N, C-alpha and C positions, 0 to 999 in steps of 0.2 A: 504494500500500500504506500502511495506517495505521502510524505509528511505533510504536503500542502492540502491533501484531500481530507474531508471531514470523516472521522471514524464514527462508528456506531457506539463504541464503548471506549472511554478514556480511563486508563488505570494509572493511578498515582502510586508509585513504588515499584521498583524493579528488583524486588527481593523474591524469594521463592514463592510466596503466596501470589504476588502480582504476576510473576512469570507463569505460574501454573494456570491461573485464570485466563491470562492472555493466550496461552497455548491452546487451552481447551476451546475457547471461543474462536480463535483463528482456524483451528482444524474444522470447525463448522462453517467456515467461510465468512465469518462475521468480522468486518473491519474493526481493528482494535489498535489503539496507540498507547504505549506504555512510556511513562516519563519518570525521571528520578533526579533529585538534586545532586547526587553523587556523579562522578565521572566514570565509574566502573563498578562491577559487582563487589559486594562486601566479601572480603577474604577471611573473616573470622569464622572458625568452625561452628560455634554456637551449638544449637540442638543437633541431636544425632540419631535418635531412635524413632522409627516410624511405625506406630501401631497399626493393626490390621485395617481399621477404617481409613487411615491415611493411605495405606498401600492400595486399598480399593480405588480411591480417587486417582492415585498416581498410575494405576493400571489403566483406568479409563483414559488418562491423558497419553498413554502409550510410551511411558518412560521407565516402566518397572524393569525391563530387561537390562537397561543401562545401569539402573540403581543396584540391581543384584550383582552385576558384573563388577562394579566398583566397590560395593560394600560387602557385608557379611551377615550371616544369620546368627544372632546371639543364641547361646545354648540354653539360657535360663536366667532366673532372677531369684534372689534369696535375701533373707534378713538374718543378721548375725549379732552377737554380742561383741563388745570391744576386743575381747581376747580371741575373736575369730570363731567362737562356738556357733555352729549352725543352729538356727531356730526353726525356720520353715522356708519353703520356696516352691517354685514350680518350673516345669519345662515350658518352652515357647511354642510347642506344637509341632506338627509333622512338617518335614521339609517340603513336601509336595503341595502344601497349601499355597495357592497363588497369592494370598494376602498375608502370609506370615511376616512377622516383623523383620525389617532389615535395618541395619545400622550403617549410616554414612553421614559424615559431617555435613551440615546444612550448606556450607559454601560450595561443596562439590555437587550437591543437588542443584544449586543455582546454575552452575556451569552446564550441567546436563540439560536443564530447561532452556537455558539461553541458546544452546546448540540446536535444540529442536525448534524453538520459536524462530530462529534465523532461517529455517527452511519454509516458513509460512509466508506466502505473498501478501496475505491480508493483515499482517502484523508489522508494526513499526516501533522501534525503541529509540528514545531520545534521552541522552544524558545531559547533565548540567542544567536541568529545568527545575527551579525552585518555586513551588507554589507560594504565592503571597496573598492571594484572595480568591474567592469563589463566588459564583452566582448561578441562578437558574430562572427560567420562566416556563410557560406551559409547553414549549416546543423543544427545549434543549437545556443543557447545563454547561458551565464553562469554568475554567480556571485561568487566572492571570499568573504568569510565570516570569521570573527573572532568568534570563539565559545569557550565554556569552554573546549572542547577537542582539541583545536588548530585550525589552519587555515584549511578551507575546500573550495573546489570548487564544486559548485552545478550547474548542467546542466539541460536544458529542451528545448523543441521545441520553447517555447515562455516564456518570463519573463514579468510579469505585476507588475508595481509599484503602490501599494495601500498604500504607507507608509507615507501618510499625508503631511501636509504643508511643513515640512522640509525634504521632500523625498530625500533620498540618490540616488535613481535610477534617479530621475530628475536631480540632481546635477551632477551625473556622466555622463549623456547624454549631458547636456548643459552648465555645469559650475556652480559654487556656486552662482553666482550673476545674472544668466540669468533666471529671472522669471518676464517678463514684466508686468507692471501695476503700481499701486500706493498704498501708505499707506495713509490712511485718517489722517487729522490733528486732528480729534476728538478723545478724550480719552473716552473709555467706561469702565464701571465696571459691571460685571455680578455677581449677588448674587442669592443664593437659600435661600428663606426666608419664614418662617411660619408667615403668617398674613392673617386674614380673610377678603379678599376683597369682598366675597360674601355678607356680611352683608350690604354692600353699594349698592347692586343691580348690581354689575359689572359682565360682562360676563367672560368667562374663559380666553379670550385673549384681552388685552386692550393696545392701543398705545396712548400715551399722547403727544399732540402737544404743544411745548413751546420753545422759543428761548434759554432758559437757562436750564430749568428743564424738558427736554424731556426724556421720558423713555417708557419702555414696561413692563407690568405686565401680566404674563401668568401662569395659573395653570398648574403644571407639575406632580401632583400626587394626589391620592385620599385621602391623609392624610392631606391636607391643605397646601402643599408645593407649593410655587410660584417661578418662575424665574422673578426676578426684575432686568432688565438691563437698566442702565441709562448713560446719557452723563455727562462728567465732564470737568473741565478746563484742557487743555493740559499742560504738563510740571511739573505736581505734582509728588512727590515721592509716593510710596505705603503707607508709613506712613502718609503722608499728606492726601491721599485719604481716609484712614481709619478714620482719625480725623474728616474729613468733613462728613462722612457717616451719623451719627445721625441727623445732621442738614439737609442734603439732604432728608432723609426719612421723617422727620417732615414737611419739606416744600412741598414735592412732593405727598406723599401717601394720600389717602382719610382718613379722621379722624385725620390727622396730629399727628401720633403716637409718643410717647416717646419710648426710647430704651427698656423699660420693657414691651412694648405691642407687640413686635415681636421678632422673634428669627432667626438670620442669621446663616446658617450652612455652607455656602460657600461664599467666597468673592474673586473675581478674576478680577483685573484690566488687561486690555490688549488692544493692538492696533489692528486695523482692516485694511484689505487689499482688493484690487480688482486686481487680478493677473491671468494670463493665460500663460501656457507653450507654447513655440514656436511651438511645435507639440505634439500630444498625441500618436504618433507612430514613432519609429526610428528602422527600420528593424524588428528584432524579439523582440523588447522591446515596451511595451505600458504603458501608464499612465492613471489613472482614479481617479475621485473624488478629494479630496484635494491635492493629489500629482500633479494634472494637473491644478487645478484652485482654486482660493479663492474668496470669496465675504463676505461682512459684514453680520452679523447674522440676521438683521431685515427682517423677512419674510420667514426664513427657506429655502432660495433658495440653500444654499450650501449643506445641507443635502439631500433635494429632488433631486437636480440636480446631485449630486454624485451618488445616488442610480440608477438614470436613466442611467448614464454612464455605470454602471455595467451591467444593463440589455441589453444595446446595445452591449457592448463588449462581453458578453456571447453569444449572437446570432452570432456575427462575428466569434468567436472562434469555436463554434459548427459547423458553416458552413464550416470552414477550416478542422476541425477534421473529419467530415463526408463526405468530398469530394463534398460538395454542393457549395463551393466557393473557389477561390484561395486567396492568402494572400493580394491581392490588396483591399479586403474588409476592411482591417485594415486602409488603407488610407481614405476610406469613413468614417470609424469610427472617425478618427482624424478630418477630414474636417467638418463633421456634428456636432460632439459634441463641437468643438471649435466655430462653427457658432452659435450653441444654446447659448453658453456662451456670445458671442459678441452681439447677437441680442435679447436675452431674459434675461439671468441671470444677466449680468453686468448692463444693463440699468435699469432693474426693481428693483434689489436689491439696486442700488444707489438711485433710486427714493424713495424707501421705507424709507431709513434713512433720506434723505434730507427733506422729507415730515414732519418729526417730528420737525426739528429745523429751517428749511429754509423758513417758511411762518408765517404770522400773523394768530394765531388761530381764531381770530374773523372774518377773511375773508376766512378761509379755505373752507367752504362749497360753497362760492361764486366763488372762483378762482381755486380750485383743481378738475380737471375733474375726477380723480379716485374716490374721495369722492362723487362726484355727481352720479357716476355710482353705488357706494355702496348704496347711498340713494335710488336710483331707485329700487334696489333689494328688498327693504323693502315692496314695494307695487306691484311689477310686478314679479310674480313667474316664468313666462317663461323666462324673462330676467335674473332672478337670477340663474336659472338652466344653461343657456347659459354662464353666467358670471363665475360660479363656474367651468364649464368645460374648461374655457380658460387656466387653468393650464396645460392641456394636450398638449399645444404647446411645452412643453419640450420633448415630446416623439418623437421617430422616428423608423420606421420599417426597420431594416437592413436586414431582410430576403428578401426584394424586390431585393437585389443585389445578391441573390443566382442565380446560372445558371438557365436559363428559362426551360431547359429540365430536371432539377433535381427533383426527387420525394421527396420533403422535408417534406411532410406529416405533422406530428404534430408540427414540428419546426416552420412552418409558421403559422399554426393554433393557436399556443399557444401565438403568439405575435401580436395580432391585434391592433397595434398602430394606432392612428388616428391623422392625421395632421390637425391642426385647423388654422383658419385665425389668422395671427399674431396680428391683432387688439385686439384680445381677450387676448393677453398675459398679460394684466394688471391684470387679475384675479389671476395670480400666486402671487400677492402681499398679498393675504389673507391667505397664508398658515401658519399664526401665526408665532411667532418668536421662532426659536431655536438657540442656541449658538453652532456654528460649531467648534470653536477652543478654 
C-alpha cells in the first residue's frame, strides 16, 4: 500500500501486538498503516512464554512454524521452597498439540512478524511518527504526528492503539492520569542470566516461595539463558539494587553461586502494575494489549492476554470491513475483553505473585488450593488435561455477534473459540513467567 493512500485501519505501535494485528488484517487484504515513534523494532527480550490461547492466534496469523523453529517447548513448571525442595508442578502437554506453549523472547517474535508483514502489499510501516493529538468524526479518525518530514495528519476508518503501557492514544482519549488500578508496593528486578539450573534437576520454569527471597527462574533460550526475576526491598536506588544482587543470587539460587559462576546480560529493576483503561473503544478508536491493561509478569498473563485481545479485535474489524457486523461489535469487544481482565487476568495474575511471598512455604501444599490442584495433575492425567485447558477461558468468539443471516464462511470457521467454566481459570497461572514491561 502506498503511504500516501488512505488505509482502512491505522495502528499506532509497531510492537508485537500492533504487528500481529496489522499482519492478520493485511492477509485479509485490508489496507493497514502501522506507525511508531521509534526508528526501529524494540530489541529488549521482555516477555517470553506464549500460552496456548496466544499460540492459537499466532497460528491463525501463520507465524507458528517460524516461532517453533526459533524457540523451544518448555518441559514444565513447578513451585519450590528456597532450598530447592519441590512442592508441586505440572507438565506442559503433548508435543503434538498445535497450540502448546512455546518460549521465544518477544523481540524475536517482533522480527518474525515484521518479516511476514513486509510481504503484504496492503500493509505499510512508518517509523519516527510520534502521535501528538487525535480526533474523529462520523466518517473517519485521525492522528497528528511529528515526523522527520514535519507534522503530518494521518486518517483511517479506525485507529487502534497498540502503543504499550505509556500509550499516547490512551492518554489522548482519557487523560494522562486516567489509567485505573494500582502499583504494587513490591520492587522486582528482572535479569537475563546464564546459569545452569538444569544440573540441579530443575524444570524449565520454577517459582520459589519465600517471604523475602521469592523469585522465578525460567529458561528462555536454548543456549542456557534464564530469566531470573526476583523480589527486592522497596525504596532502593538502582545502584543499591545492583550492590545487593550478588548477595541475593548467592542466597537464592541453587548451588549458592558466587558472581564468577554466572553471567548476567541484562539487569532491569522496575515497578509492576494492575491497571485497566476505562474503555477499550471510544468511537473509531480502540485499544489493545498493554495500551489497554497491565498486570504483573508472574504467569505471563499480560503477554497471552494481549495477544488474545488482538485476535478478538481482528475478528471484530473483519466483521465490520466485510459487512458481517456493524460497529457496535466494537462495544462487545471492549465489554468482553475488559471483563476477561477483571474476572481472569487481574485476579489470577495477582494470585500468582502473592503466592510467592504471601504464605508460609512449609504450609503451602496444605493451604494453597492451586498447588493442591497442581499436585493432582501429577497422578491424574484426565484432570491434568482439563486443568491445562483452563487457560482457554481467556478466549472469546466474537464472530457469534456477526449478523445471523451473514454468510461469514471461513471467518467463523477459523475462530473456534471455546468458552470454559471459569472455575478452570486457575490453570492460566501455569503459563510460566514472562516479563511484559
